[in-house]
C-alpha positions in Angstrom: -221.2 -91.4 -100.7 -222.2 -94.4 -102.9 -219.9 -94.5 -106.0 -221.0 -98.0 -107.2 -224.0 -98.6 -109.5 -225.0 -102.2 -109.9 -225.8 -103.0 -113.5 -226.8 -106.7 -113.5 -226.6 -109.9 -111.3 -226.2 -113.5 -112.2 -229.2 -115.7 -111.3 -227.5 -118.5 -109.4 -224.4 -116.9 -107.9 -223.2 -113.6 -106.4 -221.6 -112.5 -109.6 -222.5 -109.0 -110.7 -221.5 -106.2 -113.1 -221.3 -102.6 -111.9 -219.9 -99.2 -112.7 -217.6 -97.5 -110.2 -217.2 -93.7 -110.3 -213.7 -92.3 -109.6 -212.1 -88.9 -110.0 -210.5 -90.0 -113.3 -213.5 -91.7 -114.9 -215.8 -94.6 -114.6 -214.7 -98.2 -114.2 -216.9 -101.1 -115.3 -216.5 -104.2 -113.1 -215.5 -106.9 -112.8 -212.1 -105.4 -113.6 -208.5 -106.6 -113.7 -205.8 -104.0 -112.8 -202.2 -104.5 -114.0 -199.5 -103.7 -111.4 -197.1 -100.8 -111.9 -195.4 -101.1 -108.5 -192.8 -98.3 -109.1 -195.0 -96.0 -111.2 -194.9 -98.0 -114.4 -196.1 -101.4 -115.7 -192.7 -102.8 -116.6 -191.7 -102.4 -120.2 -195.0 -101.0 -121.5 -196.0 -97.5 -122.7 -199.2 -96.1 -121.2 -200.8 -96.0 -124.6 -199.9 -99.7 -125.1 -201.5 -100.6 -121.8 -204.7 -98.8 -122.9 -204.8 -100.8 -126.1 -205.0 -104.0 -124.0 -208.4 -102.8 -122.6 -206.9 -101.8 -119.3 -208.9 -99.1 -117.4 -207.1 -99.0 -114.0 -203.4 -99.4 -113.0 -201.7 -99.8 -109.6 -198.7 -98.2 -107.9 -197.3 -99.0 -104.5 -196.9 -96.5 -101.6 -193.8 -98.1 -100.0 -191.9 -98.2 -103.3 -192.9 -94.7 -104.4 -192.0 -93.4 -100.9 -188.5 -94.8 -101.2 -187.9 -93.7 -104.8 -188.4 -91.0 -106.0 -190.1 -89.9 -102.8 -193.5 -88.2 -102.3 -192.0 -84.7 -102.6 -190.6 -85.6 -106.0 -193.9 -87.1 -107.2 -195.7 -83.9 -106.2 -193.1 -81.7 -107.9 -193.5 -83.8 -111.1 -197.2 -83.1 -111.1 -198.6 -86.0 -109.1 -198.8 -89.7 -109.7 -201.0 -89.4 -112.8 -198.5 -87.0 -114.5 -195.5 -89.2 -113.5 -197.1 -92.3 -114.9 -198.6 -90.4 -118.0 -201.9 -92.1 -117.2 -205.1 -90.2 -117.4 -207.3 -93.0 -116.1 -207.9 -94.2 -112.5 -205.0 -95.3 -110.4 -205.1 -97.4 -107.2 -202.3 -97.3 -104.7 -201.6 -100.1 -102.2 -200.7 -98.7 -98.8 -197.5 -100.6 -98.3 -199.2 -103.1 -96.0 -198.4 -106.0 -98.3 -194.7 -105.2 -97.8 -195.2 -106.1 -94.1 -195.5 -109.6 -95.5 -193.2 -109.6 -98.6 -190.3 -107.8 -96.9 -190.7 -109.5 -93.5 -186.9 -110.2 -93.3 -186.2 -106.5 -93.3 -189.0 -105.0 -91.1 -190.0 -104.8 -87.5 -193.7 -104.7 -86.7 -194.9 -102.7 -83.7 -198.3 -102.0 -82.4 -198.4 -98.6 -84.1 -196.6 -99.3 -87.3 -193.7 -101.0 -89.2 -190.0 -100.0 -89.4 -188.4 -101.1 -92.6 -184.8 -101.2 -93.6 -184.9 -100.0 -97.2 -184.3 -102.8 -99.6 -182.2 -100.3 -101.6 -179.7 -99.0 -99.1 -180.8 -100.2 -95.7 -181.9 -96.7 -94.5 -184.6 -97.0 -91.9 -188.1 -96.1 -93.1 -191.1 -96.0 -90.7 -194.7 -96.5 -92.0 -197.8 -96.4 -89.9 -201.5 -95.8 -90.7 -201.3 -92.0 -90.6 -198.1 -91.8 -92.7 -199.4 -94.3 -95.3 -202.7 -92.4 -95.6 -201.0 -88.9 -95.8 -198.5 -90.2 -98.4 -201.4 -91.6 -100.5 -203.3 -88.4 -100.2 -200.3 -86.6 -101.6 -199.6 -89.1 -104.4 -203.1 -88.4 -105.7 -204.4 -91.9 -106.7 -208.1 -92.3 -107.2 -208.4 -95.3 -104.9 -206.2 -95.6 -101.8 -205.9 -98.5 -99.3 -205.8 -98.6 -95.6 -202.6 -99.7 -94.0 -202.9 -103.3 -92.8 -200.9 -106.3 -91.7 -200.8 -109.2 -94.2 -199.8 -112.5 -92.5 -198.1 -115.5 -94.0 -199.7 -119.0 -94.3 -199.7 -120.8 -92.1 -199.8 -118.4 -89.2 -200.0 -119.1 -85.5 -203.5 -118.3 -84.1 -202.3 -115.7 -81.6 -200.3 -113.9 -84.2 -203.2 -113.9 -86.7 -205.5 -112.5 -84.1 -203.0 -109.7 -83.2 -202.6 -108.9 -86.9 -206.4 -108.6 -87.3 -206.6 -106.3 -84.3 -203.8 -104.1 -85.6 -205.5 -104.0 -89.1 -208.8 -102.8 -87.5 -207.0 -100.3 -85.3 -204.9 -99.0 -88.2 -208.0 -98.8 -90.4 -209.7 -96.5 -87.9 -206.6 -94.2 -88.0 -206.6 -94.2 -91.8 -210.2 -93.2 -91.8 -209.5 -90.4 -89.4 -206.4 -89.2 -91.3 -207.8 -89.3 -94.8 -208.3 -85.8 -96.1 -208.7 -85.9 -99.9 -212.3 -86.1 -100.8 -211.4 -86.9 -104.5 -210.0 -90.3 -103.4 -211.9 -93.4 -102.4 -210.6 -95.1 -99.3 -210.9 -98.9 -99.0 -210.7 -100.9 -95.8 -208.9 -104.3 -96.0 -210.4 -107.4 -94.4 -207.7 -109.7 -92.9 -207.9 -113.0 -90.9 -206.1 -115.7 -92.9 -208.5 -118.6 -93.5 -210.1 -118.3 -90.1 -213.8 -117.5 -90.8 -214.5 -116.1 -87.3 -211.6 -113.6 -87.6 -212.8 -112.7 -91.2 -216.3 -112.1 -89.8 -215.1 -110.0 -86.9 -212.8 -107.9 -89.1 -215.5 -107.4 -91.7 -218.0 -106.2 -89.0 -215.5 -103.7 -87.5 -214.6 -102.2 -90.9 -218.2 -102.0 -92.1 -219.1 -100.0 -89.1 -216.4 -97.5 -90.2 -218.2 -97.0 -93.5 -215.4 -97.1 -96.1 -215.9 -96.4 -99.8 -215.0 -100.0 -100.6 -213.7 -103.1 -99.1 -210.8 -105.4 -100.0 -210.1 -109.0 -99.0 -206.4 -109.2 -98.3 -204.0 -111.9 -97.0 -204.8 -114.5 -99.6 -202.6 -116.0 -102.4 -199.8 -116.3 -99.8 -199.6 -120.1 -99.8 -203.0 -121.3 -98.7 -203.9 -122.9 -102.0 -206.9 -122.6 -104.4 -209.5 -124.4 -102.2 -208.7 -122.5 -99.0 -208.6 -119.2 -100.9 -212.0 -119.7 -102.6 -213.6 -121.0 -99.5 -212.5 -117.9 -97.6 -213.6 -115.6 -100.4 -217.0 -117.3 -100.7 -217.4 -116.8 -96.9 -216.2 -113.2 -96.7 -217.5 -111.5 -99.8 -221.2 -111.8 -98.9 -220.4 -110.2 -95.5 -219.4 -107.0 -97.3 -221.9 -104.3 -98.3 -223.6 -105.0 -101.6 -223.5 -101.3 -102.6 -219.8 -101.0 -102.2 -217.0 -102.3 -104.5 -215.3 -105.6 -103.3 -211.6 -106.1 -104.2 -209.6 -109.3 -103.9 -206.0 -108.3 -103.6 -203.1 -110.0 -105.4 -205.1 -112.9 -106.8 -204.5 -113.6 -110.5 -204.9 -117.1 -111.8 -207.8 -117.3 -114.3 -209.7 -120.0 -112.3 -209.2 -118.0 -109.1 -210.6 -114.9 -110.6 -213.6 -116.6 -112.1 -214.4 -118.3 -108.9 -214.1 -115.1 -107.0 -216.4 -113.2 -109.4 -218.9 -116.0 -108.8 -218.6 -115.2 -105.0 -219.3 -111.5 -105.7 -215.8 -109.9 -106.1 -215.6 -106.8 -108.4 -211.9 -105.9 -108.6 -208.6 -107.8 -109.0 -204.9 -107.1 -109.4 -201.8 -109.4 -109.9 -198.3 -109.3 -111.2 -198.7 -112.7 -113.0 -199.5 -111.4 -116.5 -196.3 -109.3 -116.7 -194.0 -111.4 -114.5 -194.9 -114.5 -116.4 -194.6 -112.7 -119.6 -191.1 -111.6 -118.8 -190.2 -115.2 -118.2 -191.5 -116.5 -121.6 -194.8 -117.8 -120.3 -198.0 -117.0 -122.1 -201.7 -117.4 -121.0 -203.7 -118.5 -124.0 -207.2 -119.7 -124.8 -205.7 -123.2 -125.4 -203.8 -123.4 -122.2 -200.3 -122.3 -121.0 -197.6 -121.8 -123.6 -193.8 -121.7 -122.8 -192.2 -119.7 -125.7 -188.6 -120.8 -124.8 -189.4 -124.4 -125.7 -187.5 -125.6 -128.8 -190.7 -126.7 -130.5 -191.4 -123.0 -131.1 -188.2 -122.4 -133.1 -189.8 -122.4 -136.5 -193.4 -122.0 -135.4 -195.3 -119.5 -137.6 -198.4 -119.4 -135.5 -199.1 -116.4 -133.2 -199.1 -116.9 -129.4 -203.0 -117.2 -129.6 -204.8 -117.4 -132.9 -208.0 -116.1 -131.2 -206.3 -113.0 -129.7 -206.4 -109.6 -131.3 -203.6 -108.0 -129.3 -200.6 -106.3 -131.0 -198.3 -109.3 -130.2 -200.6 -111.9 -131.7 -201.4 -109.8 -134.8 -197.8 -109.0 -135.7 -195.4 -111.7 -134.4 -195.0 -115.4 -134.6 -194.1 -117.8 -131.8 -190.7 -118.4 -133.5 -189.9 -114.7 -133.6 -190.8 -114.2 -129.9 -188.7 -117.3 -128.9 -185.7 -115.8 -130.8 -186.1 -112.5 -129.0 -186.0 -114.3 -125.6 -183.0 -116.5 -126.7 -180.9 -113.5 -127.7 -181.8 -111.3 -124.8 -183.8 -108.8 -126.7 -186.3 -106.8 -124.5 -189.0 -107.1 -127.2 -189.7 -110.7 -126.2 -190.8 -109.8 -122.6 -192.6 -106.7 -123.8 -194.7 -108.6 -126.4 -195.7 -111.4 -124.0 -196.5 -108.8 -121.3 -198.8 -107.1 -123.9 -200.4 -110.4 -124.8 -200.9 -111.6 -121.2 -202.5 -108.4 -120.0 -204.7 -108.5 -123.1 -205.7 -112.1 -122.3 -206.7 -111.2 -118.8 -208.7 -108.2 -120.1 -210.5 -110.4 -122.6 -211.3 -112.9 -119.9 -212.8 -110.1 -117.7 -214.8 -108.8 -120.7 -216.2 -112.4 -121.1 -217.3 -112.4 -117.5 -219.1 -109.1 -117.9 -220.8 -110.4 -121.1 -222.0 -113.6 -119.5 -223.2 -111.9 -116.4 -225.1 -109.3 -118.4 -226.8 -112.0 -120.5 -227.2 -114.3 -117.5 -225.1 -117.2 -118.8 -222.3 -116.6 -116.3 -223.0 -119.5 -113.9 -222.9 -122.2 -116.5 -219.9 -120.7 -118.3 -218.0 -120.2 -115.1 -218.6 -123.8 -114.0 -217.3 -125.2 -117.3 -214.4 -122.8 -117.4 -213.1 -123.5 -113.9 -213.4 -127.3 -114.4 -211.3 -127.0 -117.6 -207.7 -127.9 -116.7 -206.2 -125.4 -119.2 -207.1 -122.6 -116.7 -205.4 -124.3 -113.8 -202.0 -123.2 -114.9 -199.2 -122.4 -112.5 -196.6 -119.7 -112.4 -193.6 -120.4 -114.5 
């Protein structure tokens, strides 16, 4: 089944716009997907998220399995009902937690045993369990269970992780039993091009509905990341969606779109927003700084989001200083809106074939090379 329709392509790069069909509607790509790890994008109402231009949101299998549990999600009407979200949802398989919770897990050939980060109770996840749980949660796009490695990683450990990822992907494909869901394979291999090539080849032979590039944004740096994406993306089928997992700096996203990536997710917009850091068209802005105490300007004068249309920098700084939750909420709204506006700009420039020139100038501009606060 081919669920991706290519709309247009850039002349001098691999950038493209497309439309992806899911059980809960169409998604125009390139697309940025805010992260709602535990079934909600922190602090934001679903209607507010929609107003930012968001079409797809994420939830995480590991966290939903721990609390409230897959049975509870089913009883409450499934993930869409729990989240009060009628658009597409993507669930990560829990594979990333193999990396992020490495101090409380034990990796075996067949799966991973976690000590719950909540109460220490043992939880076992393998390819079959992760797939069955995602089938039951009911997301529109689900991911294969994989092993994400740190950077740097010893060559033999990296090779073993790729072998496990391929083996687990085959089990996920065999186990998957919900034809309303798209199942994506995940290409691993660190920055080793031969491993990326081998992993891609194995996964393509399994014929997944889409393909993700995982295992990046784990410390390898911008240049290594983009070099790996530029090598890997063209290996993947042109008629299937390509998803770069967990990458969220503006310059990284634009460079990855140039390489042919369609889908992105990252916690940066909301995490940074909760810490008083705003992405703007004029560069990064730290709202806690005293220079904003009596500043009447909005966060970004060129932004039409609810935050920028109704609140001044001085007001938002005040909310942060007195511990009012409205400050983090407003900056989360703005930051997600900023990312959605950026992705809309990429689609516009690809469709009118000005993307390559625009992307080059944008990536070279230092204001997009911000760092996490």
